[in-house]
C-alpha positions in Angstrom: 201.1 81.1 74.1 200.0 83.0 77.3 196.2 83.1 77.2 195.8 84.2 80.8 196.2 88.0 80.3 194.0 87.9 77.2 191.3 86.0 79.0 191.4 88.5 81.8 191.2 91.4 79.4 188.2 89.9 77.6 186.4 89.3 80.9 187.0 92.9 82.0 185.7 94.2 78.6 182.6 92.0 78.9 181.9 93.2 82.4 182.2 96.8 81.4 179.9 96.3 78.5 177.3 94.6 80.8 177.6 97.4 83.3 177.1 99.9 80.6 174.1 98.1 79.1 172.6 97.7 82.6 172.9 101.4 83.2 171.3 102.2 79.9 168.4 99.9 80.6 167.9 101.2 84.1 167.6 104.8 83.0 164.4 106.3 84.4 161.5 107.2 82.0 161.6 109.8 80.6 165.3 110.5 80.0 164.9 112.3 76.6 162.4 114.3 74.7 158.9 112.9 74.2 156.9 113.4 70.9 153.1 113.5 71.0 151.7 113.0 67.6 148.4 114.7 67.0 146.9 113.7 63.6 144.8 116.9 63.3 145.5 120.6 62.7 146.4 122.9 65.5 143.5 124.4 67.5 141.1 121.4 67.7 140.1 119.7 70.9 142.7 116.9 70.5 145.5 119.5 69.8 144.5 121.8 72.6 144.2 119.0 75.1 147.5 117.5 74.0 149.3 120.8 74.5 147.8 121.3 78.0 148.9 117.9 79.1 152.3 118.2 77.4 153.0 121.3 79.4 152.1 119.5 82.7 154.2 116.4 81.7 157.2 118.6 80.9 156.9 120.5 84.2 156.6 117.3 86.2 159.3 115.3 84.5 161.8 118.0 83.6 161.8 116.6 80.0 161.0 118.3 76.7 157.6 117.2 75.4 156.8 118.2 71.8 153.4 118.2 70.1 153.8 117.2 66.5 150.8 117.8 64.2 150.8 115.3 61.4 147.6 115.9 59.5 146.0 114.2 56.5 143.9 111.2 55.5 141.3 111.5 58.3 144.1 111.1 60.9 145.6 108.0 59.3 149.0 109.5 58.5 149.7 110.6 62.1 148.2 107.4 63.6 150.5 105.2 61.4 153.6 107.1 62.7 152.6 106.0 66.2 151.9 102.4 65.1 155.4 102.1 63.6 157.3 103.9 66.3 159.7 102.1 68.7 157.7 101.0 71.8 159.7 102.9 74.4 157.3 105.7 75.4 159.0 108.5 73.4 156.4 108.6 70.6 152.8 108.8 71.7 149.5 109.6 69.9 146.6 111.8 70.9 143.7 110.5 68.9 140.0 111.0 68.6 136.7 109.4 67.5 137.9 109.1 63.9 140.3 106.4 65.1 137.4 104.1 65.8 135.6 105.0 62.5 138.5 104.8 60.0 138.7 100.9 60.0 135.2 100.7 58.7 135.7 103.2 55.8 139.4 103.1 54.8 142.1 100.5 54.0 144.6 101.1 56.8 148.3 100.5 57.1 147.8 99.4 60.8 145.5 97.3 62.9 143.7 99.1 65.7 143.5 95.9 67.7 147.0 94.7 67.4 149.3 97.6 66.7 148.8 99.9 69.7 149.1 100.0 73.5 146.1 101.9 75.0 147.0 104.2 77.8 143.9 106.3 78.7 140.8 108.0 77.5 141.5 111.5 78.6 138.2 113.2 78.1 134.9 112.9 76.3 133.6 115.8 74.1 129.9 116.1 73.3 128.7 117.6 70.0 125.7 119.8 69.4 122.9 119.5 66.8 122.3 123.0 65.4 120.2 124.3 62.6 120.2 127.5 60.6 117.7 130.0 62.2 115.6 129.8 58.9 114.9 126.1 59.6 111.5 126.2 61.3 112.2 123.4 63.8 112.6 124.4 67.4 113.2 121.0 68.8 114.6 117.6 67.8 111.1 116.2 67.4 110.1 119.1 65.1 113.3 118.5 63.1 112.5 114.8 62.7 108.9 115.7 61.6 110.2 118.2 59.1 112.7 115.7 57.7 110.1 112.9 57.4 107.8 115.3 55.6 110.5 116.2 53.1 113.0 113.3 52.5 116.3 114.8 51.4 114.8 118.2 51.6 117.2 119.1 54.5 120.9 119.0 54.3 123.6 118.6 56.9 127.2 119.8 56.8 130.1 117.8 58.1 133.9 118.3 58.5 134.4 115.4 56.1 133.5 111.8 55.4 134.1 109.6 58.5 134.6 112.5 60.9 132.7 112.7 64.2 130.3 115.3 62.8 129.5 113.1 59.8 129.1 109.9 61.7 127.1 111.5 64.5 124.6 112.8 61.9 124.5 109.4 60.1 123.7 107.7 63.4 121.0 110.3 64.0 119.5 109.6 60.6 119.5 105.9 61.2 117.9 105.9 64.6 115.4 108.7 63.7 114.5 107.0 60.4 115.0 110.2 58.3 116.8 111.1 55.1 118.9 114.2 55.1 121.5 115.1 52.4 125.1 115.0 53.5 127.4 117.9 52.3 131.0 117.2 53.4 133.6 120.0 53.8 137.3 120.1 54.6 136.9 120.8 58.3 134.3 122.4 60.6 135.5 126.0 60.0 135.1 125.4 56.3 131.5 124.3 56.8 130.4 127.1 59.1 130.0 129.8 56.5 127.4 127.7 54.5 125.7 126.7 57.7 125.4 130.4 58.8 124.4 131.5 55.4 121.6 128.9 55.1 123.1 127.0 52.2 123.0 123.9 54.4 120.2 123.3 57.0 122.0 121.8 59.9 125.2 120.3 61.4 126.3 118.2 64.4 129.6 119.8 65.5 131.7 119.6 68.7 130.4 122.0 71.3 133.7 123.8 71.5 133.7 124.5 67.8 130.1 125.7 67.4 129.6 127.4 70.7 130.6 130.9 69.6 128.0 130.8 66.9 125.3 129.5 69.3 126.0 132.3 71.8 125.9 134.9 69.0 122.5 133.5 67.8 123.8 132.6 64.4 122.6 129.0 64.8 119.9 127.4 66.9 120.9 124.4 69.1 118.3 121.6 69.3 120.2 118.8 71.2 123.5 117.5 72.4 124.9 114.1 71.5 125.9 113.0 75.0 123.6 111.1 77.4 123.6 114.1 79.8 123.4 117.9 79.2 126.5 119.8 78.5 127.7 122.3 81.2 128.2 124.8 78.4 124.7 124.3 77.1 122.6 123.5 80.2 119.3 124.4 78.5 119.8 122.1 75.5 118.5 118.5 76.0 120.2 115.3 74.9 119.1 114.0 71.5 118.5 110.7 73.3 115.5 112.3 75.1 113.8 112.2 71.7 115.7 109.4 69.9 116.2 106.5 72.4 119.6 104.9 72.3 121.3 107.9 70.6 124.8 108.7 71.9 127.8 110.0 70.0 130.7 111.7 71.7 134.1 112.4 70.5 137.0 111.7 72.9 140.7 112.2 73.3 142.8 109.0 73.6 146.4 108.6 74.5 148.1 105.5 73.1 151.5 104.2 72.0 152.8 101.5 69.7 152.2 97.8 70.5 154.3 96.2 73.3 154.8 99.5 75.2 156.2 98.3 78.6 153.5 98.2 81.3 155.6 100.3 83.5 155.7 103.1 80.9 151.9 103.0 80.1 151.2 102.9 83.8 153.3 105.9 84.5 151.8 107.8 81.6 148.3 107.0 83.0 149.3 108.1 86.5 150.8 111.3 85.1 147.7 112.1 83.0 145.5 111.8 86.1 147.8 114.1 88.0 147.7 116.6 85.2 143.9 116.4 84.9 143.6 117.3 88.6 145.1 120.8 88.1 142.4 123.5 88.4 143.5 125.3 85.3 143.3 122.2 83.2 139.9 121.3 84.5 138.6 124.8 84.0 139.8 125.0 80.4 138.5 121.5 79.5 135.2 122.6 81.0 135.1 125.6 78.8 135.6 123.3 75.8 132.6 121.3 76.9 134.8 118.3 77.8 134.1 115.7 80.5 137.2 114.3 82.1 137.5 110.5 82.0 141.0 109.3 82.8 140.3 105.6 82.3 143.1 103.0 83.0 144.8 101.1 80.1 142.5 98.1 80.3 139.4 100.3 80.3 140.7 102.4 77.4 141.2 99.3 75.2 137.8 97.9 76.0 136.2 101.3 75.3 137.8 101.6 71.9 137.0 98.1 70.9 133.3 98.7 71.7 133.4 101.8 69.6 135.0 100.0 66.7 132.1 97.6 66.7 129.5 100.4 67.1 130.7 102.5 64.2 131.3 99.5 61.9 127.6 98.7 62.3 126.6 102.4 61.6 128.9 102.6 58.5 127.5 99.4 57.1 123.8 100.3 57.8 124.4 103.7 56.2 126.2 102.3 53.2 129.1 104.8 53.6 132.2 104.3 51.5 135.6 106.0 51.3 135.3 109.3 49.4 131.6 109.8 49.9 
């Protein structure tokens, strides 16, 4: 039996396969469409920011970048899609503060510490404490005095249990030592009519969401949740000026599934910084009340881990449970 030609043929096939595999592995990133999962409805800060950056990514890379809104379960559904995706950089997540709150309130199908690769904190978004004009308080101190005089006599609206407006108000209650009744709604826009109509007393809501009502005089701003004043509300002091240690900002986080190659996460971080440098992006984020961050992957992970601990302590101290 003549095995020489067969052996030669098999060697040629093996070499061809190896060359083909090497070519596939060496393909530059990205070489096909990228999906950015936003676990919130269109129009919110995370969605708007994701779409701005997606446009810049697409222009820079010549690749199709699609924003996929997968809402539900306080962002858990969309987040789980990212956790279970192939770690190749073609499925990413744009998440917010609820990502750090959910582990303390809900049973999750993923582990925030083990199942993700953190890329960057894109921006930080302050919230504003506002009251209905019929509430006599003209400052944070006056609001606290009013709440202490009438425990549970005031009420605060939120966009749902475990959301940034809810937890920001719970942190305020804890640090200020007051009792205020929580009234949850299915989103900020659903809460606004009752806030404007005086059926609830107050709300802590993202600046971008509540700003039109502030400018129209339909609500009165008393404080912002960031450590410094917001550029959109320069006359409104930080709540921390009255309540030492108070700080609660939402943020936009880019992440991917665990074991995302360092070269991919590094390129995503670099590309995000490039996109954030565009004047039109900076101007629009500024109008939303956002502060640009652009942290590196290591900083992003450390930041989120610290927030997981912070909100776990707040949830436990407030006795919050799923469905409340």
